[in-house]
C-alpha positions as CSV (number, residue, x, y, z in Angstrom):
1,Q,-25.1,-4.5,-4.8
2,R,-24.3,-6.1,-1.5
3,Q,-20.6,-6.6,-1.7
4,L,-17.8,-6.4,0.7
5,V,-14.1,-5.1,-0.1
6,E,-11.0,-5.6,1.9
7,S,-7.9,-3.1,2.3
8,G,-5.1,-2.4,4.5
9,G,-3.0,-5.4,3.4
10,D,0.8,-3.9,3.0
11,W,4.6,-5.2,3.3
12,V,5.9,-5.2,7.0
13,Q,8.8,-6.7,9.1
14,P,8.2,-9.2,11.5
15,G,7.2,-8.1,14.1
16,E,5.0,-5.1,13.2
17,S,1.2,-4.8,12.9
18,L,-1.5,-4.1,10.5
19,R,-5.1,-2.9,10.7
20,L,-7.1,-4.7,7.8
21,S,-10.9,-3.0,6.8
22,C,-13.8,-5.1,5.3
23,T,-16.0,-2.4,4.0
24,A,-19.5,-3.4,3.2
25,S,-21.6,-1.6,0.8
26,G,-25.6,-2.4,-0.3
27,F,-26.3,-3.3,3.0
28,R,-25.1,-2.4,6.8
29,L,-23.0,-5.4,8.3
30,T,-24.4,-4.6,11.8
31,Y,-26.8,-7.5,12.5
32,Y,-24.6,-10.1,10.2
33,A,-21.5,-12.5,11.2
34,I,-18.5,-12.0,9.2
35,G,-15.6,-14.0,9.0
36,W,-11.7,-12.9,7.8
37,F,-10.4,-15.7,5.9
38,R,-6.9,-16.1,4.3
39,Q,-4.8,-17.8,1.8
40,V,-1.6,-18.6,0.4
41,P,-0.5,-20.0,-3.4
42,G,-1.5,-23.8,-3.4
43,K,-2.7,-23.8,-0.2
44,E,-6.6,-24.1,0.9
45,R,-8.3,-21.2,2.2
46,E,-8.2,-20.7,6.1
47,G,-10.9,-19.6,8.7
48,V,-8.9,-16.6,11.2
49,S,-11.1,-14.9,13.0
50,C,-14.8,-14.6,13.0
51,I,-17.3,-11.8,14.8
52,G,-20.8,-12.6,15.5
53,I,-24.5,-10.3,15.4
54,S,-22.9,-9.6,19.0
55,D,-19.7,-7.9,19.1
56,R,-19.1,-10.3,22.4
57,D,-18.9,-13.0,20.0
58,T,-15.6,-13.7,18.6
59,G,-13.2,-16.6,17.5
60,Y,-9.7,-16.9,16.4
61,A,-7.9,-19.1,14.9
62,D,-5.2,-21.2,16.9
63,A,-2.0,-19.4,15.1
64,V,-3.3,-15.9,15.5
65,Q,-4.8,-16.1,18.8
66,G,-3.7,-13.5,21.5
67,R,-2.0,-11.3,18.3
68,F,-5.5,-10.3,16.1
69,T,-8.3,-9.1,17.3
70,I,-11.4,-8.6,14.9
71,S,-14.0,-5.9,15.9
72,R,-16.9,-3.7,14.2
73,D,-17.0,-0.1,13.7
74,K,-20.6,0.5,12.8
75,A,-20.8,3.9,11.7
76,K,-18.5,3.1,9.1
77,N,-20.1,-0.1,8.3
78,T,-16.7,-2.2,8.5
79,I,-15.0,-4.8,9.6
80,F,-11.6,-4.4,11.4
81,L,-8.8,-7.0,11.9
82,Q,-6.0,-5.8,13.9
83,M,-3.2,-7.8,13.1
84,N,0.0,-7.3,15.7
85,S,3.3,-9.1,16.5
86,L,2.8,-10.5,12.8
87,K,4.6,-13.3,11.7
88,P,6.3,-14.6,8.2
89,D,3.7,-17.2,8.2
90,D,1.1,-14.6,8.5
91,T,2.4,-13.9,4.4
92,A,-1.6,-14.5,2.4
93,V,-4.2,-13.0,0.8
94,Y,-6.9,-11.9,3.5
95,F,-10.5,-12.0,2.7
96,C,-13.7,-10.7,4.4
97,H,-17.2,-12.7,3.9
98,L,-20.4,-13.1,5.5
99,D,-19.7,-16.1,8.1
100,P,-20.7,-19.4,7.4
101,P,-19.8,-18.7,3.5
102,G,-22.3,-20.5,0.9
103,G,-25.4,-18.5,2.3
104,I,-26.9,-15.1,1.1
105,E,-25.2,-12.6,-0.9
106,P,-22.8,-11.2,-1.1
107,D,-21.4,-14.9,-1.4
108,S,-18.5,-14.3,-3.7
109,W,-14.7,-14.2,-2.9
110,G,-13.2,-10.6,-3.8
111,Q,-9.9,-9.7,-4.6
112,G,-8.6,-9.7,-1.1
113,T,-6.0,-7.9,0.2
114,Q,-2.2,-8.9,0.4
115,V,-0.5,-9.2,3.5
116,T,2.9,-10.3,3.2
117,V,5.7,-9.8,6.2
118,S,9.2,-10.7,5.5
119,S,12.6,-8.8,6.8
C-alpha cells in the first residue's frame, strides 16, 4: 500500500501563495526522488518541479522558476511545493509522483489537488 496523496490546493487571487503537500504512506520518501506535475483540461500533464535524493538536487520548469520552491520534511514524510506569486496560468490539478514516473510502485496517478488562480 505504497501511496502518495496530494493536498493543499485552493482558490486564490493572482499574486497570492499556496503550499501543496505530498504525503507518503507505506514507505519512507526520504530516499526517493519526487516530482510535482500539473495538468489542465485538454492538455498533457507537465512537470513542474522535482527533488532528488539529496535535498540540494532540485529542478523547476521555466514557467515557475523563482516562484515555486520544492522541499522535503523527513519527520512528516512529506514533500512540499511552496507556490508564491501565483498567476492564472498556474491553474491546474497538481500531482506528485515518484520521479521519473514509470518505475516502481506507486506508479499510478492519484486524484491530485486543484489549484485555481483567478480574480
